[in-house]
N, C-alpha and C positions, 0 to 999 in steps of 0.2 A: 504282247500288251493286253490283248483280249483275255488271255488266260489269267493274267495278274488281276485284271479288273473283276473277272468272275470269281476268283479265289477270295478277293477282298469282300465281294458281295456275300458269298457263302459264310465267311467268318462273321460278318456283321449280323446276318440272320441268326446264326448259331448263338452268338453272344446275346442277342435280343431275346431269343427263346430261353436261354439260361437265366437271364435277368427276370423274365416273366415267371419262371419256375421258382426262383428265389422269392419273388414277391408273393406268390401263392403260399410258399412254405412259411413265410414270416408274418403274413398279415393275420390280424386277429379275426377269429371266426365269430359270427353273430348267432348266438343260440336263443334269441329272444322269442322265436316262434315255438319253442319247446315248452311242454311236452308235445310229442307228435308220434302218431302211430306209424308203423311200417306199412307199406302197400301189400295187399294180400289178394290172392285168388282162391277159388275153391279147389281143394285137392280131390275130395271124394265126398259122397253122401252114403253114410252107413246107417241103416235102419231109420232113415228119414232125418238123420242129424248131419249137418254140414261139417266136414273136417277142412279147416283152412290150411293153406300152404304157408304156415307160420313156424313157430318154434324158435325164431331167431332172437336170442337173448339168453340162452343157457350159459353162454360165456361171451366176452367181448374184449377187443383189443384195439388200440389206436394204430393207425398206419405209422410205421417207424419214422417217417420223415415229413409227411404231408399233413399239416394241421387241418382238422375238420373232416378227415377221412377215417373210417372205422371198419372193423370186421366184427361180425356177430355170427355165432354158430348155433345150429340146432343140436338136439340130442338124437336119440335113436329113431325117433318118429312117434306118431300118435299111437297110444296104447292104453289098455285098461287092465286091471288085475283080473286074473282068471285062474282058478284051481291052483296049481303049483308054479305058476308063471305069469305070463302076460299075453293078452291078445294084441297082436300087431295089426292094426286096422288097415294099414297099407303096407304089406310085407316087403314090397320092392322099394320102399322109400330109401333114399340115400342121404345120410347125414351131409349137410351142406353149409358152406360158408357164404355169407352175403357181405359183399364189399359195397359200402355206400359213403356218401358225403353229405355234409350240410352245404347246400349250394348258395349262390349269391342272393337268391330270393329267400334264404334262411329256411329252406325246406329240406326234408330228407329226400335224397335222390340216389337210387340204386345204380351202382356202376356195373356190377356183374355178380353172378352166382358161381361158386366153385364147388363142384361135387367131389367128395372124397373118393379115392380110387385105390385099388390094391396095387402091389408092385408091378403088375402087368398092365396097369392102366385101365382096368375094368371097374365100373362103379361098385362100391361095397354096399351093404345093407346095414341096418341097425340090429339085425338078428344076433342072438347070443353066440359067443365063441364055444367051440366044442370042448370037452374035457381035455385038460392038458394044455389048452391054449388061452386060458383066461375065463373059463366057465364060472358062472355064479351059482349054477344049479337051477337057474330059471329055465322053464320049458316055454317055447314060443308056440303060439296058436294063431290061426287066422281069425277073422271076425266071426266065422261060423263055428269056431271051436275045434277046427282040425289042426293036428300037430304039424308044425313047420320044421324045417331043418335048422342047421346052424351055419355060421359064416366064419371061416378061419380068420378073416380080416374085418369082421363086423366090429362096430364101435358104438358105444353109448357115450358119445362125445359130450363134454360138459364145460370145457374151457379152452381158450385159444391164445396163443402167443404169435404175434406177427414179427418175425425176426428181421434184422436190418438187411439180410441178403435176399429177402423176398420169399423165403420159405416160412412154413408154419409148424408150430409145435402144438399138439392137441392132447389133452388128458381125458381119461374116460373112467367109466364105472364098472367095466367088466374086469379086466385083468387084476388090478387097474393098470392100464397101459399109458405110457407117454409115447405118442407117435409123431414122427417127423415127416412132414409132407412137403413136396415141392410146391412152387408157386402155382402149378396147375392142379394141385391136390393129389398127386401120386405119392403113395407111401414110399419113403426112403429108408426108414428105420423104425423098429418097434421095440420099446424098452419096457420090460415087465418084471414082476418079482421073480426072484430065484425059484426055480421049480416050474415056471411057466415056459412052455416050449416055443419061444419066439426068438428074438435076436440075441447077440452075445453080451451087450451091455445090460446090466441088471439093477433092479431095485431090491431092497431088503425083502427077504422071504415073508416076513411077518405081514407085509402090506396085502398079501393075498387073502388075509382074514378080514378084509373089509366086508361089511354087510352088503347083500344084494341091493342094488340101486342106491348105494351110499358109498361110492368109491372116491376117486380123485376128482372132487368137484371143482377145484380151483387150480389155476396154473398161471405163473407169470415168469418173466425173465428179469434178472437184476440189470440195472442200468449199464453196468460194465460189460454186459453181454456174455458173461461167463457161466452163469448159474440159472437153472430152472428151479422154481420154488412151487411146490404143490401142496394143496390142503386136502386132507381126508374129511369127508363130509360130517361124519358122526363117529361115535365110539365104535371101534372095531370089536369083533367077537374073539378076543384073545384072553385065555386060551380056547374057550368055548362060549357059546351063547349063554349057558347057565352060569358060568363062572366070571364072566366079564361084568363087573358091578359098578365101576366108576363111570356113570353115564354122562358126566360132564367132561370127560377126557377124550380128546382126539389128537391127531398128529399132523405135523407139517414135515415134509421131506424136501431136502435140497439135493440137486443132482448137478455135478460139475460136468458141463458139456464136453470138455476136452478129455478129461481123465475118467469119467464115469464114477468118481467118488461121490458117496452119498452121506448125508447127515439127517438125523431126525430130531425133532423138538416136540414138546408137549404143548398143547393149547387147551386152556380151561374155558369151556363154554359157560355162558350164563344159564342157559336152559338145560334140558336133559337129553336123553338118547333120541328123542323124536325131533329135536331141533337140528339145525344145519349150519355148518361153516361152509360158505359157498365160494364165490370168486375171490381172487386176491390180485392186487395190483401194486407195483413197486413204487415207493417214494425214494428209496436209496438202496444200497446193497444189503442193508440189514433192517431197513424199515419198510413197512408195507401197510396197506389198507386191506381189511378183510370184511366180508359180509357175515353177519349172524342173523338168522331168521328162523321163524317157525313156519307152519303150514297154513296159517289162517289168513283170511283177508284182513286188510287194514281196519275196516270198520267192525270187525268181529274179534277184536282183541289182538290182532296180528302184531308180531315183533319183527321189525325190519330195521336193523341197525348196521352201522359201519364202525369198525374200531381201527385205530392206529395201533400197530403192534411193532415190537422190536425183538430181533433174535439175539441182540448183542450180549445180553447177560444170561440167556437161556442155556440149559444143559443139553449137550448132544447125547441122545439116548439110543444111538445106533447100536451100541454094544460092540463086542469083539467078533462075534460070529454072525455075519449077515445071512447065513443060510439057516439060522435057528428059526423054526416056524413060529415060535412064540416070542421071538425077539429078546431084548435085554430083560433081565429079571431083577427084582429087589426082594431080598430075603426069600428067594425061591418062588416068588409070585410074579406073574406077568404084570406089566404096568397097569393094564386095565383092571386088574384085581386089587390094586392098591388104592388106599384113600390118599387125598392130597397131603394129609399130615404125614403119612408114611413116606410119601415121596419127598416131602420137605426134609424129614429127618434123615433121609438117605442122601441129602445134598443135591436133589434134583430140582431145578427151577424151570417153570414153564416160561413161555414168551410173555413179555409184559404187554399190557393192552390199556387203551384209553379211548373212551367214546369219542368218535368224530362227528357222527350225525345219527339222529333217530328220524327215519324217513316218515313214519306215521305222524310224529309230532311236528315235523318241519313242513311236510308237504300234504298231509292227509293221504299218504300213499295207500292205495287200495289193493294192488296186485299181491297175490299170495306168494308167487315164486319170483322173488327178487334175487336174481342170479348173476348179473353181470355188472362190472364196474370198470371204469377207465379214469385214471387221474389226469386232469387237464392242465394242472398247474394253478398257481394263485388260489389254492384252497377251493377249487371247483372240481366237482366229480360228476361224470356222466354215469347214469344208472339205467339198467335194462332188466326186463323181466322175460321169463319163459311163459308163454301163453298156453302151452300144452296143445297147440294146434286148434285151440278153441273148443276142446272137449275134455270131459272128465268121466270117471267111472260112475255109473248109476247105482252101484252097489251089487249088481248082478253080472258084472263083466261086460256090460254093453255101454256104448258112449251116450252121453247127453251133453247139451251145450254147456260150456263153462261160462257162467254168468257172474259179473261183478255185482255184488249186493248194492254197492253205492249208486251205480248208474243203471242197473238192469240190462246192461249190454254185454255182449260176448267179449271176453277178455282177449286183447290183442297186444302183441309186442309193441312196447312204447319206450321211447328214449326221453329221459329227463336230464336236466343239469341242476345240481344242488350245491349250495355253499356248505363247506364243512369246517369244523374247528381244527 
């Protein structure tokens, strides 16, 4: 009898807990205290300049089942331009995921940090990959200008997908790679262009001609859980830097998780080669929201827009030979060599797009690197920025504080919620 009573009590407790979880998952989240900065500490001081433990906002994703919980990811770490590469101000920095929630007090509350790790479980760095494993040709230096090494599993992470099974998919700007990580951040699989010596599943070879620091800037998963969709940040150098002339052309690639089948579509940017197509978030299996931005601050003429796009009527430009280093051609020319009129005459249609929101006009948005978006439903969008760890290049390869012109304060990762059309 006692055992029966105990069993009944346990079942009652479990059912109560499940009901509480359902209430958490179904209740509406109050975002009224946003915008709100993420919490930060000081990571290092370089030449008298504080480097903050930030960078969370290069990409963003919602928790797959719990409303009000999110993941944001850093890139490769604080860096400045130097000679033929980058100074890595904290060379041992590990690209990191931050899991946080909007709590009952309507504030940002960090749940945990997840450092990315190699298949053996050791923390990776943001240092470049060696030749043959995703190298961009960039040389890594420390803050004093000494040459550093490479990292076979290094990542310049830019976007994140939180899968229903608790794992993560992350895109980057080196390979460009799409890397599958466990819930603890351990690498499970690395998918790279044909010709890059990583895993067995491959992306089209032409994607290796991304420009340095302008690789796969965005990544999302379709609602059916079957397909990853990635955005290349800007025009690729196909066939070469000198011959790639269509500065408004960039690419979207889809990857079937089960089969490895890929497709490519063209995206027509409003700006030119210096502008960026950043994060992407799904509205449906063929409809998405994407970021278009330039590199200026909002009060200095910055462009920070989100477009609704559809792949439904767009032409797959994967071509028949995925190993072709210049990809599909039209009249003997790479797609980046063709004008839009030439592409139209060849029957190639880019994705359709329609403005969803202009953040500068809507919010007076000031951050330069608007890089993360999450669709919340009901035409509400969460937006995030990459604060560059609070530093920028002083023009001589050294860091200086990254100051927002509008406020005179150091830029910090901030979450906003905005209504869209």
